[in-house]
C-alpha angles and dihedrals in degrees: 000000000000123000117252124218127181127213119230091253093051092049091050092050093048093050091053094050127091108277095240093052093045090050091050091052093047090049091053091049091050090048089053091049090050091054097251117145113267133161100273130157135178113245115242113254093008141082091229128098133214128221117206117222108172108289092347130085128205118204111209138178110214114192096171100264104039129040108208113199105212105173140005122191152120118307097258100039105045097073095057 
């Protein structure tokens, strides 16, 4: 299992979300870190990946040993 680290922006967004939604996002991130199959895609023109969790997207940087969660947000806003 890979280690998971959260950026300051991702932590702030998760703390402001409804607890059930934040838990669902954290569970999906942990599943990705454990190697379980999740809906993940590489972002065009970038080395980052996105994980789809319902209407939310999680932007991550996976270097093989650590999964750095950069951004968490709604589907339309997270890519800006």
